[in-house]
N, C-alpha and C positions, 0 to 999 in steps of 0.2 A: 313563625320561626324567628328566633332572635340572633341567628348567626350573623355577625358583622364582619363580612369578608373584607370590606374596604379598610377596616382597622388593621388588617394583616397585610395590606398592600406592600408596605416597606419590607416586611419579612419575606413575602413571596418573591419580591424582586431580587432578593439576595440568594435565592435557591438556585442550584446548578443541577441540571438533569441532562444526561447523555442518552440518546436514543439511537438504536440501530436494528436491522441493517437494510431494509428494503425500500426501493423506489419503483413505482409502477406508473405506466401510462394507463389511466382508467377511462374507459368509455362507458358512460351510464346510459342505459336504454330503459325508458319507461314503458312497461308492459301492462296494459289494462287487465289482461287475463293470460296466465300461462297456458291454460287449455287452448285458448284461441290461437296463441302464438304457435304452439306445437301443431295444431290442426292445419293452420295456414302453411307452416313450413313443410309439412308432409305433402300437402296438396301441390305446392310449388315444385318440390323435388320429384313427385310423380309425373308432373307435366314437363319435366326436363330442366327446371330452374326458373329463376326470375326474381323480381324484387318484392319484398314485403314492405309496403309503404304505410305511412301514418304512425310510425313509432318515434316519439320524441327522443332525441339523443343529445348528449353533451360530452365533452372530453376534458378531463382534468388531470393534473399531476396527482398521483395517489401512492398507495402503499401504506401499510400500518404505521411504519416508522415515520414517514413524512407527515401523515395526518396527525399522529400523536405529537410530534415535535412542534408543528405549527400551532396546535391547540395550546400546548404548554407555553409557547412564546407569546401567544395572544393573551394569555392570562398573566403575563409579566415575568415568567420564569426565564432565567438565563439558560438557553437550551442549545445543545450541540447535536446536530444530526450527522450520523455516519451512515452513508448508504452507497450501494453499488449502482453505477449508472454510466452513461456515456456523455459526450459533449452536449447533446441536446438536453439531457437531464440537468446538466450543470447550468445550462442557459435558462431552463424553466424554473430552477430553484433560486435563480438570482433575485427573483421577486418573492420576498419572504418577509415575515415579521422582523422588525428591527433588531430584536435581541436573540435572533436565531442564527447561529453559525452553522455552516454546512461544509462537510468534508466528503466529496464524491470520490469513491474508490473505483478505479477504472474497471469496467466489466459490463455485462449485458443487463440492461434494465428489465423489469418485468412488464408484462402486458396483461390487462384484464378487461373483459367485457362483463359488466355487472347488469343483470336483468332485475329491475326493481318492479315488484308487482304486489298488489294487495292479496292477502291470503288469510282467511279466517279472521277478518276484522283488523288485521295489522299488516304492516309492510314487511315483505320478505325480499332478500336479495340473493340471487344465485350468481356466483362469479365464475366465469370461464377464464382460466388463467394459464399463462406461460410465466413461470416464476423467475426465469432468467438466471443470472449469476449467483443468486443467493442459495441455489440448490446445493452447492458444495462449499459454502463460505464458513470456514472454521476459524477465521480471525487472524490468520497468519499475514494477511495483507495490511493489518494495522501496524503502523510504525511506532517508534518509541514515544514520540510526542503524543500520538493518539492514546496509547496505553497509560501514559502518565496522567493525562487529563481524565480519562475514564476512571482511573483509580481514585482520583480526588473528587469526583462528582458526588453530590449528595444522593443522587439516585442514578442507577443505570437501568434503563428500560429496554429489555430485549423483546422484540416483536416477531411475529410470523415464524416462530420456531418450527412449526409443523411443515413448512415448505422447504426447510433447510435440512437435508439429509445429514449434515454435520452440525446440526443445532446443539447437540449435547456438548460437542467439543468447543463450540463457540461460547456456550453458556459457562462451561468450566473455565475457559480462558479469561473471560471478562469479569465473571463474578468472583474469581479467586485472586484478582490483582491485589497488590499490597494496599492496605487501607480499607478494603471492602467490608471487612467484618463489622466495622462501626457505621456502615452506611447502608442504604436501602437498595436491594437487588429485586427488581420487579420483572415478572415474566408474563407476557400474554402470548400463548402458543398459537392462537388463531385456529382455524378449522382443523381438527385432528384427524379427519378422514384420510386414511392412507399412511398416517404416522403412528398408528397404534403400537407398532413394534418397538418404538423408541420411548414409549411412556415409562416402562419399568426401568430402563437405564436412567431416565430423567429422575425417577424417584430416588435413585442412589445419590444424585447431586443434592436433592432436597434433604436427604438424610444426613448429608455432610454439612448442612447448614449454609449452603451457598445460595439458596433461593428463599427470600423472605415472603414474597407475595405472588400468588398465581391468580391471574384474572381470567375468568371464563364466561362465555355466554351459555345459553341453555343447551345448545347442541353440543358444545365442547364439554360441558359438565356431564351430559349423558354418556358420551363416548368414554371419557376418563373413568367414570364410575364403572362402566362395563368392563374395561380393561383391568381394573383393579378389583373386580369381582364384588362390587358394591351395589349391584342392581342397575337400574336406569331411572332417569328422570321421566315421569309419565309424559305422554304425548300432550295431553291437555293438563298441564301442571298448574298448580296454584301456589300461593305464598308458602304454606307449610311444606310443600314438596321441595321447594327451592332451599328453604332453611335447613331441612333435613339433609338434602344433598350436600350442601356446603359443609355441614357438620361431619358427615361421613367422610368426605374427602380430607378434611382437616385431620380427622382422627388417624388417617393412614399416612398422609403426607407431612403433617406437622407444620408446614408453612401456613401462613394466613391464606384462606381461600375467599376470594371475592367473586360473586356470581351476579352478572347483570343481565336482565331480561327486559322485554318490552313492558311487563307489568310491574317491575320493581327489581330491587337488588338485595342481596344478602351477603353478610360477612361472617366468617367463623374463625375465631382465634382463641386458643386455649379453651376456656369453658364458656366463653361468651358467644352468643349467636344473636345477630340483629338483622331485621328485615325492614326495609323502607319501600313503600309502593311508589310507582312513578307518578309524576304530576298529571299525566294524561297519555293516552295511547297515540302513537304517532301515525298519521295518515299519509305522510309523504316523506320521501328521502330516508331510506334505511342505511345506505352506505356511509360508513364513517361513524356510526353511533357508538360502537364499542371503543374506538380510538378516543373520541371526545370524553367518554365516560372514564377511561383510564387516566386521561390528563388530570381531571379533577380528583380522581381517587389518589393519584400520586401526590398532588399538592396537599390534600387532606391528610395523607399519611405523614408527610414531612412536617406539617404544622401540628401534628399530634391532635387533630380534632377527635372528639368522641366519635365512636363508630356510627351512631345515628346521624350526627352532623356531617360526617364524611360522605355517607351514602346519600343524604339529602342534597348536598352540594353536587355530587357526581350525577345524580338523577336529573337535577335541574339543569346543569350545564349541558348534558347530553341532549336533553329535550330542546333547549334553546338552540343548540348548535345545528341540529338537523331540521328544525322547523323555521329557522331564520338564517338561511345560508348566505344571504347577501352581506351579512356583517358578522364577524366573529364576536361572540359575547365576551364582555370584560368581567372582571370580578365585581365591579359595581353594578353591571347589568344583571348578573346572576343574583346579587343581593336584592336589587329592586324587584326582580321576579319573585323571589322567595317572600318578600314583604307584601306582595300583592295578594296574599290570601290563599296561595296554593296549599292544598291540604295533602299531607302524606300520612299513610297508614304506617305506624311504627310498631314493631314487636321486638322486644329485647329480652335476653336472659343474661343476667350478671354483666351488664354493660360496664366497662371501665376504660380508661384511657390506655391506649396501646403504648407499651414502652418503646422508646426509640432505640434503633440499633446502635 
């Protein structure tokens, strides 16, 4: 791969991205076997309660918006994070990448326990969540300074739409600010379970041209397809299934559809369809993979990379991010990784540069 990301460093450092709105306290629990966990939990409950020992745990600041903003900033993008939280959240967010600004909107933060476990040869994460104050966040708490900055950002990335019962109102507010028509509006809805009834109203926002890119994982893709009467992604999907799914969703929604999975990612825009396989299956750390992928996808979109280059960049960055957690990958680090002989399976139909908004 000849993608020279370091040549774009100056251009990337000039990009401005605003991300909103969730902050979570995340407790990660490593579970060798979900079956074993459930069996042990039932046995303890039947015995009147007790401790399940031997499960490695860690606690981190999290939330899709926080993860995405920190990834973008680590890749040299000028990033502003708008999130709902308390004084402790503000304290934890004080330690952040240098070029990431934070605006904490007073409210209840979210809480998540993420069970990370191997399943069918890959890592799966089951999150038990209290979504906190984002459940009814329609954006009215944003002040004039906030909305002015949001309107001028090269990209607004709205995350965890599914957890927000007022998510469509928030999307309409921020994506229709003055100046947005010429800039990128990016939506990652997160797990759509329980939010199926809001997908068709979301479609109306897309039809009005307010959403440019919708980023989905395999589960979210399957749910959205079902709601829109497009079938479902097979349980044991392969590359052609993901390509077809992204194309079907794009044909109905008309926004660019990006689907990221552990085996690779696909994009569908107008008549082009591109698939790029992942550099390797991840054996550990699943939490945050989609947020890392989104960060690189946004940068690739703003730099107007070819679709296959954008997907290669996003796949590589997500892989590095979740397998090397001790240090956030840089643009140069991703470039070195790509030069190291990692092979990507690429399939494309009518690939061409995506026009900028």
